[in-house]
PAZAPA-4460 file (N, C-alpha, C; in steps of 0.05 Angstrom, whole numbers, plus 32768, in hexadecimal, padded with zeros to 4 digits):
% residues 247
    n_x    n_y    n_z   ca_x   ca_y   ca_z    c_x    c_y    c_z   seq   type   mol
   8745   8849   862B   8737   8844   8640   872E   8858   864F     1      X     A
   871D   8856   865D   870C   8869   866E   8721   8868   8687     2      X     A
   8725   8883   8693   872E   8886   86AD   8723   888E   86C8     3      X     A
   8703   888D   86C3   86F4   8892   86DC   86F8   8886   86EE     4      X     A
   8700   886D   86F3   8704   885C   870D   871D   886A   871F     5      X     A
   8731   8873   8705   874A   887B   8719   8747   8897   871A     6      X     A
   8736   88A7   8712   8733   88C3   8718   871B   88CF   872B     7      X     A
   8700   88C6   8723   86EB   88CC   8733   86EA   88BD   874C     8      X     A
   86F0   88A1   874B   86F0   888D   8763   870B   888C   8772     9      X     A
   8715   88A0   8765   8734   8898   876F   8732   8896   878F    10      X     A
   8724   88A4   879F   8726   88A7   87C2   8715   8885   87C5    11      X     A
   870E   887D   87B2   86F8   8868   87BC   8703   884C   87B1    12      X     A
   8719   8854   87A3   8728   883C   8792   8733   881F   87A6    13      X     A
   8739   882B   87C0   8745   881A   87CF   8736   8805   87E1    14      X     A
   871B   880C   87D8   8704   87FD   87E6   86FC   87E2   87D5    15      X     A
   870B   87E2   87BC   8706   87D1   87A7   8714   87BB   87B0    16      X     A
   8732   87BA   87B9   8742   87AC   87C0   874B   87A7   87D6    17      X     A
   8742   8797   87EC   8740   8789   8802   8762   878C   880B    18      X     A
   8768   879A   881D   8784   8797   882E   8790   877A   8831    19      X     A
   8782   8769   8835   878B   874C   8839   8797   8744   881D    20      X     A
   878E   874B   880B   8796   8746   87F1   87B4   8755   87EA    21      X     A
   87B2   8768   87EC   87CD   8781   87ED   87E2   8771   87FB    22      X     A
   87DF   8765   8817   87ED   875E   8827   87F8   8741   8820    23      X     A
   87E7   872E   8813   87ED   871C   880C   8802   871B   87F6    24      X     A
   87F8   8725   87E4   8804   872F   87CC   8827   8735   87CD    25      X     A
   882A   8745   87E1   883E   8754   87EB   884F   873F   87FB    26      X     A
   8849   8732   8807   8857   871F   881E   885B   8703   8808    27      X     A
   884F   86FE   87F1   885A   86F0   87DC   8871   86F2   87D0    28      X     A
   886D   8714   87C4   8883   871F   87BC   889F   8720   87C8    29      X     A
   889D   8729   87E2   88B4   872B   87F4   88BD   870D   87F6    30      X     A
   88B2   86F9   87F8   88BF   86DD   8802   88CB   86D4   87E4    31      X     A
   88C9   86E2   87CC   88D7   86DB   87B0   88F3   86ED   87AF    32      X     A
   88F1   8702   87C2   890D   870E   87BC   8923   8704   87C9    33      X     A
   893A   8707   87C8   8955   86FB   87D7   8956   8702   87EE    34      X     A
   8954   8722   87EF   8951   872C   8809   8938   8736   8813    35      X     A
   892C   8737   8829   8910   8739   882C   8907   8755   8832    36      X     A
   8921   8766   8839   8915   8785   883C   8937   8792   8840    37      X     A
   8939   87AE   8836   8950   87B9   883C   8949   87D1   883D    38      X     A
   894F   87DE   884D   894C   8808   8846   8955   880C   882E    39      X     A
   896B   87FA   881F   8978   8808   8808   8968   8800   87EF    40      X     A
   8951   87F3   87EB   8946   87E1   87DA   8934   87F5   87D0    41      X     A
   8932   87FB   87B5   8922   880A   87AC   890C   87F7   8799    42      X     A
   88F2   87FD   87A0   88E3   87F0   8795   88CD   8801   8781    43      X     A
   88CE   8801   8766   88BB   8808   8755   88A4   87FC   8749    44      X     A
   8890   880E   8751   886E   8803   874A   886A   880C   8730    45      X     A
   8861   87FE   871A   8857   880D   8705   8831   8806   8705    46      X     A
   8829   881F   8705   8812   8823   870B   8807   8822   8728    47      X     A
   8815   8832   8732   8817   8831   874D   87F9   883B   8762    48      X     A
   87EF   8844   874F   87D3   884A   875A   87D1   885C   8775    49      X     A
   87C3   8854   8785   87C5   885E   87A4   87D6   885B   87B5    50      X     A
   87F0   884B   87A8   8807   8843   87BA   8802   882C   87D2    51      X     A
   87EA   881D   87D1   87E7   8802   87E1   87FF   87F5   87E3    52      X     A
   8800   87EA   87CA   881D   87D5   87CC   8836   87E1   87D9    53      X     A
   883E   87FA   87CE   8857   880B   87D4   8856   880C   87F7    54      X     A
   883F   8819   8801   8840   881B   8819   8849   8801   8826    55      X     A
   883A   87ED   8824   883B   87D3   882C   885B   87CC   8831    56      X     A
   8869   87D8   881B   8887   87D0   8816   8897   87E5   8821    57      X     A
   888D   87F8   8820   889E   880E   8838   889E   8809   8851    58      X     A
   8887   87FA   885E   8889   87F0   8877   8899   87D8   8885    59      X     A
   88A8   87CF   8867   88B7   87B8   886A   88D2   87C3   8868    60      X     A
   88D7   87E5   885C   88F3   87E9   885A   88FC   87EF   8842    61      X     A
   88EE   87E7   8828   88ED   87F1   8810   88EC   8811   8809    62      X     A
   88F7   881C   87FD   88F6   8838   87EE   88E5   883A   87DB    63      X     A
   88C9   8843   87E0   88B2   8845   87C6   88B6   8859   87AE    64      X     A
   88B6   884D   87A1   88AE   8863   8784   889A   8855   8771    65      X     A
   888E   886B   8760   8878   885B   8752   886D   886E   8740    66      X     A
   8861   885E   8727   885B   8875   8713   8841   886A   8709    67      X     A
   882C   887A   870A   880F   887D   8703   880A   8893   86EE    68      X     A
   87F3   8891   86DB   87EB   88A6   86C6   87D4   88B5   86DE    69      X     A
   87C8   88AB   86ED   87B5   88BA   8703   87BF   88CE   8718    70      X     A
   87B8   88E5   870A   87BF   88FB   872A   87B4   88F7   873D    71      X     A
   8797   88EC   873B   8787   88E7   8752   8793   88D5   8766    72      X     A
   8792   88BC   8758   87A3   88A5   8767   87B8   88B2   8775    73      X     A
   87CD   88BE   8760   87E4   88C3   8770   87E5   88D4   8785    74      X     A
   87D0   88EA   878A   87CE   88F9   87A0   87C9   88E7   87B9    75      X     A
   87B9   88D9   87B7   87B4   88C4   87CD   87CF   88B2   87D4    76      X     A
   87DD   88B0   87C5   87F7   889C   87CB   8809   88B3   87D1    77      X     A
   880A   88CA   87D2   881B   88DA   87DA   8818   88E7   87F5    78      X     A
   87FA   88E2   8801   87F2   88E6   8816   87F8   88CB   8824    79      X     A
   87F6   88BC   881F   87FE   889F   8829   8819   8898   8829    80      X     A
   8829   88A6   8817   884E   88A0   8815   8854   88B8   880B    81      X     A
   8857   88CD   8820   885D   88ED   881F   887D   88ED   8815    82      X     A
   8892   88D7   881D   88A9   88DB   880F   88B5   88C7   87F9    83      X     A
   889B   88B9   87EF   889F   88AC   87DB   88A6   88B6   87BD    84      X     A
   88B3   88AD   87A7   88B3   88B6   8790   88A1   88AB   877E    85      X     A
   8890   88BB   877D   8875   88C1   876C   8873   88CC   8757    86      X     A
   8870   88BD   873B   8872   88CB   8720   885A   88CB   8711    87      X     A
   884E   88E8   8709   883A   88E2   86FC   883C   88E1   86DB    88      X     A
   8834   88C2   86D5   883C   88C2   86B0   8838   88AA   86AF    89      X     A
   8840   88A1   8694   883B   8888   8683   8856   8871   8689    90      X     A
   8852   885A   8693   8865   8850   869E   8870   8846   8679    91      X     A
   885E   8846   8667   8866   883A   8650   8875   8849   863A    92      X     A
   8878   8868   8641   8886   887F   8638   88A0   8877   863D    93      X     A
   88AF   8883   8621   88CB   8878   8626   88DC   888F   863A    94      X     A
   88EC   8882   864C   88FC   8895   8658   88ED   889A   8675    95      X     A
   88D3   8897   867A   88C3   889C   868D   88D1   8888   86AC    96      X     A
   88DB   8872   86A8   88EB   8865   86BD   8902   886B   86C4    97      X     A
   890F   887B   86B3   8929   8888   86B8   892B   889A   86CF    98      X     A
   8914   88A4   86DC   8915   88B7   86EC   8915   88A8   8707    99      X     A
   8914   888F   870D   891A   8882   8721   8939   886D   871C   100      X     A
   893F   8872   8736   8961   8862   873A   895D   8846   8734   101      X     A
   8973   8836   873B   8974   8812   8733   8960   880B   874B   102      X     A
   8951   87FD   8749   893E   87EA   8754   8943   87CA   875B   103      X     A
   893D   87C8   8774   8940   87A9   8780   891D   879A   8774   104      X     A
   890C   87AA   876E   88F4   879F   8768   88E3   87AF   8759   105      X     A
   88D6   87A5   8742   88C3   87B2   8739   88AA   87A7   8738   106      X     A
   8894   87B5   873D   8879   87A4   873F   8866   87B2   8725   107      X     A
   8855   879A   8720   8842   87A7   870B   882D   879E   870E   108      X     A
   8823   879E   872D   8806   878A   8733   87ED   8791   872A   109      X     A
   87D4   877F   8733   87B6   878A   872E   87B2   878A   8716   110      X     A
   87C2   8779   86FF   87C0   877A   86E4   87CC   8795   86D4   111      X     A
   87DF   87A0   86DD   87E5   87BA   86CF   87F0   87B9   86B4   112      X     A
   8801   879E   86AF   8805   8796   8694   87F2   8797   867F   113      X     A
   87DA   878C   8688   87C4   8787   867B   87BA   879F   866A   114      X     A
   87C5   87BA   8674   87C2   87D4   866B   87D1   87D8   8658   115      X     A
   87EA   87D0   8657   87FC   87D6   863A   87F0   87CA   8621   116      X     A
   87EC   87DC   8609   87D9   87CF   85FA   87E5   87B8   85E9   117      X     A
   87FC   87B0   85E4   8808   87A4   85D2   8824   8791   85D8   118      X     A
   882A   877F   85CF   8844   876F   85D1   885B   8780   85D4   119      X     A
   8861   8791   85BE   8873   87A0   85B8   887D   87B6   85CD   120      X     A
   8864   87C8   85D6   8866   87D6   85EE   8871   87C7   8606   121      X     A
   8863   87AE   8608   886C   8797   8621   8887   8799   861C   122      X     A
   8895   8791   860A   88B4   8789   860A   88BB   87A5   8612   123      X     A
   88BC   87BA   8602   88C7   87D5   8612   88C4   87E0   862C   124      X     A
   88B1   87D7   8634   88AD   87D6   8656   88BC   87CD   8665   125      X     A
   88BE   87B0   8659   88CD   8799   8665   88EA   879E   8665   126      X     A
   88F4   87A8   864E   8914   87B3   8649   891D   87CA   8660   127      X     A
   8900   87DA   8663   890C   87F1   8675   8909   87EF   868F   128      X     A
   88F7   87D9   869B   88F9   87CC   86B5   8913   87B9   86B9   129      X     A
   891E   87AB   86A3   8935   87A2   86A6   894E   87B4   86AF   130      X     A
   894D   87CB   869F   8964   87D7   869E   8965   87EA   86BA   131      X     A
   8949   87E6   86CB   8944   87FB   86E5   8952   87EB   86F9   132      X     A
   894F   87CE   86F9   8955   87BB   870D   8970   87B4   8711   133      X     A
   897C   87B2   8728   898F   87A4   8735   8994   878A   872C   134      X     A
   89AA   8780   872C   89B4   8768   8724   89A3   8756   873D   135      X     A
   8998   873E   873B   8983   872C   8742   8965   8739   874D   136      X     A
   8960   8753   873C   8949   8762   8747   8938   8754   8736   137      X     A
   8919   8757   8745   8906   8747   873E   88EE   875A   8738   138      X     A
   88E3   8751   871D   88C9   875D   8714   88B3   874D   8712   139      X     A
   889B   8759   8719   8885   874A   8720   886F   8750   8716   140      X     A
   885E   8745   870B   884A   874B   86FA   882D   873A   86F4   141      X     A
   881C   873E   86FD   8803   872C   86F3   87F4   872C   86DF   142      X     A
   87E2   8719   86D6   87CF   8720   86C5   87B2   8717   86CE   143      X     A
   879A   8728   86C4   8784   8715   86CC   877D   86FB   86CE   144      X     A
   8772   86EB   86DA   876E   86CD   86D9   875C   86C6   86C6   145      X     A
   874B   86D2   86BD   8739   86CD   86A9   8741   86D3   868F   146      X     A
   8744   86C2   867C   8752   86C3   865D   873E   86B4   8654   147      X     A
   8722   86BD   8651   870D   86B3   8646   8705   86AE   862A   148      X     A
   86F4   86A0   8620   86F0   869D   8606   86D1   86AB   8603   149      X     A
   86C2   86A4   861A   86AA   86B8   8614   86A6   86D1   862D   150      X     A
   8693   86D9   8623   868E   86F1   863B   8681   86EA   8659   151      X     A
   8688   86F6   8671   867E   86EF   8684   867D   8706   869B   152      X     A
   8672   8703   86AD   866F   8717   86BF   8675   8713   86E6   153      X     A
   8673   872A   86F4   867D   8727   8709   8672   8733   871C   154      X     A
   865E   8733   8735   8655   8748   8745   8663   8746   8765   155      X     A
   866D   8759   876E   867E   8761   8782   8678   876E   8799   156      X     A
   8670   8769   87AF   8669   8785   87C4   8683   8785   87DA   157      X     A
   868B   879E   87E1   86A1   87A0   87F0   8698   87B0   8800   158      X     A
   869A   87AF   8820   8692   87C4   8831   86B1   87C3   8842   159      X     A
   86AD   87E3   884E   86CE   87EF   885D   86BF   87EB   8879   160      X     A
   86D0   87E3   8889   86C9   87E3   88A7   86CF   8807   88B5   161      X     A
   86DC   8817   88A2   86E5   8827   88AF   86D5   883E   88A4   162      X     A
   86C8   883D   8888   86BD   884A   8878   869C   8841   887C   163      X     A
   868B   885C   8877   8672   8855   887A   8666   884E   8859   164      X     A
   8677   883F   8852   866D   8845   882B   8670   8825   8827   165      X     A
   8658   8820   8819   865A   87FF   8804   865D   8801   87EE   166      X     A
   8678   87F5   87E4   8676   87F7   87CA   8671   87DF   87BE   167      X     A
   8668   87E3   87A1   8660   87C9   8794   8668   87D1   8778   168      X     A
   8673   87B8   8768   8681   87B2   8751   8675   87A1   873F   169      X     A
   8665   87A6   8729   8660   8792   871B   866D   8793   8701   170      X     A
   867A   877A   86F9   8687   8777   86D8   8680   8769   86C6   171      X     A
   8682   8771   86AD   867C   875F   869A   8697   8765   8684   172      X     A
   86A3   8747   8680   86B8   874B   866F   86AF   8740   8652   173      X     A
   86B6   8746   8640   86B9   873B   8624   86CF   873B   8614   174      X     A
   86D7   8723   860C   86F0   871C   85FE   86EB   872C   85DD   175      X     A
   86FD   873F   85D5   86FC   874A   85B9   871A   8741   85A9   176      X     A
   8719   8728   859E   8731   871F   8592   874B   8722   85A9   177      X     A
   875E   8732   85B0   8771   8730   85C3   8771   8745   85D6   178      X     A
   875B   874C   85DA   8751   8765   85EA   873E   8759   85FD   179      X     A
   8737   8759   861A   8723   875D   8624   8716   8774   8633   180      X     A
   86FD   8773   8625   86F1   878B   862C   86E1   878F   8645   181      X     A
   86E7   879A   865C   86DB   879A   867E   86C9   87B1   867B   182      X     A
   86AD   87AA   867D   86A0   87C2   8685   8696   87C7   86A0   183      X     A
   8698   87D5   86AF   8694   87D6   86CD   8687   87E7   86D9   184      X     A
   866B   87DF   86E9   8659   87F9   86FB   8665   87F3   8719   185      X     A
   866C   880F   871C   8672   8812   8735   865F   8820   874A   186      X     A
   8657   881A   875C   8643   8828   8770   864A   8825   8792   187      X     A
   864D   8844   8799   8656   8842   87B0   863B   8854   87BF   188      X     A
   8637   8844   87DA   861E   8852   87E7   862A   8857   87FC   189      X     A
   8617   886A   8809   861E   8875   8826   8601   8877   8834   190      X     A
   8602   8881   8849   85E4   8886   884D   85D4   88A7   8846   191      X     A
   85E6   88B1   8835   85E0   88CD   882A   85DB   88C8   8809   192      X     A
   85EB   88BF   8804   85F0   88BE   87E1   85F8   88A2   87D6   193      X     A
   85F2   88A6   87BA   85F8   8889   87A9   8605   8891   8796   194      X     A
   8623   888F   8793   862C   8890   8779   862D   887A   8763   195      X     A
   8627   8881   874F   8631   8869   8738   8647   8872   8726   196      X     A
   8656   8864   871E   8669   8868   870B   866E   8854   86FA   197      X     A
   866E   8856   86DC   8670   883F   86C2   868A   8847   86BB   198      X     A
   8691   8832   86B6   86B0   8837   86A6   86BA   881D   8698   199      X     A
   86C9   881E   8683   86D1   8808   8674   86F1   8805   8672   200      X     A
   86FB   87F0   8668   8718   87EB   8671   8719   87D7   865D   201      X     A
   8730   87DD   8649   8740   87CB   8637   8756   87BC   863B   202      X     A
   8753   879E   8643   8770   8794   864B   8779   8782   8637   203      X     A
   8790   8782   8635   879F   876D   8620   879F   8759   862A   204      X     A
   879C   8741   861C   879A   8728   861B   87B3   8716   860F   205      X     A
   87C6   871F   8622   87DF   8710   861A   87E7   86F3   861D   206      X     A
   87FA   86E1   860D   87FA   86CB   860D   8814   86C5   8622   207      X     A
   880C   86B0   863C   8822   86AD   864D   8842   86A6   8644   208      X     A
   883D   8699   862C   8858   868F   8620   885F   86A7   860A   209      X     A
   8853   86B0   8603   885E   86CA   85F4   886B   86DF   8604   210      X     A
   8858   86E7   861C   886D   86FA   862D   887E   86EB   8638   211      X     A
   8887   86D0   8644   889A   86C9   864D   88B3   86C5   8631   212      X     A
   88B0   86C1   8623   88C2   86CA   860A   88CA   86E2   860B   213      X     A
   88BC   86F3   8607   88BF   8713   860C   88DA   8715   8624   214      X     A
   88C9   8715   8639   88DB   8718   8656   88F3   8706   8651   215      X     A
   88F6   86F6   8647   8912   86E5   8640   8923   86F9   862A   216      X     A
   891C   86FD   8619   8920   870A   8603   8936   8726   860F   217      X     A
   8925   8732   8628   892D   874C   8635   8946   8749   8644   218      X     A
   8946   8729   864E   895E   8724   8663   8959   8712   867B   219      X     A
   893A   8714   867C   892F   8709   8696   892F   86EC   8693   220      X     A
   8938   86E3   86B0   892F   86C1   86B5   8914   86C3   86C1   221      X     A
   88FC   86B7   86B6   88E1   86BA   86B8   88D6   86A1   86C5   222      X     A
   88C1   86A2   86D8   88B6   868E   86E7   889D   8699   86E7   223      X     A
   8887   8685   86E1   8866   868C   86DF   8859   867D   86F8   224      X     A
   884D   868B   8706   8841   867C   871F   8820   8676   8718   225      X     A
   8814   8669   8721   87F4   8668   8725   87ED   867C   873F   226      X     A
   87E9   869A   8739   87E2   86A7   874B   87FA   86AF   8761   227      X     A
   87F6   86BC   8771   8802   86BE   8787   880B   86A6   879B   228      X     A
   8814   868E   8790   8816   867A   879D   8833   866B   8792   229      X     A
   8841   8652   879F   8853   864A   8796   884F   8635   877C   230      X     A
   883A   862F   8779   8832   8625   8763   883C   8628   8747   231      X     A
   8840   861A   8734   884A   8626   8717   8832   8627   870B   232      X     A
   8834   863D   86FB   881D   8645   86E3   8818   862C   86D0   233      X     A
   8803   8627   86CA   87FE   8607   86B5   87E4   8611   86A9   234      X     A
   87D4   8621   86AA   87B5   861E   86A2   87B0   863C   8698   235      X     A
   87A3   8642   867E   879B   8659   8674   8786   8662   8687   236      X     A
   877B   8656   8695   8760   8664   86A2   8769   866B   86C3   237      X     A
   8787   8663   86C7   878B   8670   86E3   8799   868C   86E0   238      X     A
   87A8   869A   86F5   87AD   86AC   86F6   87CD   86AD   86F6   239      X     A
   87D7   86B6   86E6   87F2   86B8   86E0   8802   86D2   86E8   240      X     A
   8816   86CF   8701   8825   86DC   870F   8846   86D7   8707   241      X     A
   884E   86EA   86F3   8870   86EC   86EA   8882   86EF   86FB   242      X     A
   8893   86E3   8702   88B1   86ED   870F   88C7   86EA   86FC   243      X     A
   88C9   86FE   86FA   88E2   8706   86E6   88FD   8714   86EF   244      X     A
   890F   8700   86EF   8929   870A   8705   8943   870F   86ED   245      X     A
   894B   8727   86F7   8963   8733   86E8   8978   8722   86F1   246      X     A
   898F   8715   86E2   89AC   8702   86EB   89B3   871B   86F7   247      X     A
***
């Protein structure tokens, strides 16, 4: 998988993820917790990137911890959250999560789990998450809402009120067996320059039923929602959000 989006475009990454989306998803997660906020509650985010989800939770009183492969993304996260525990590394590697103490909440949002290459590795990650969670702790992750049988594309433009930059993203996705190949073109424009970056991501197309079974084997009680709503997941073309509770 190319890392250009997470290195070369790290300082512009947040342009492609509007703040209202982050706020809405965190509001959903907080509503699912038995205790909404506690200064003693630790949250661990897998693939934390620039720390936007963690910053939202830190503002509610959570103690933020994160793991990410990209040093460029983590530099931004450290500026945003100078007191957070932020680890540069691969959360799928054995022992990496042991650097973090017991957690009330573990997150893997923005389809982070789809970068895990296979179901065996997913199972190992879920066992590590289970071991990190306190009793009644919650593990939340989502998958891409498209599980297409055919190729497709999407074009979207983002504008930031605080920056004189327009960000455009064009995506083409191509299913290849149990993998979804996403080819992206990012264009950043301001008054003086235009910057174009091409990137490719390979995402695992996991079966919701198989994932639920793996999580159950790890000890979780699992509920799957249709996106960040109260509606239960029903169809393969919806966006699955997994709520996994440790008893």
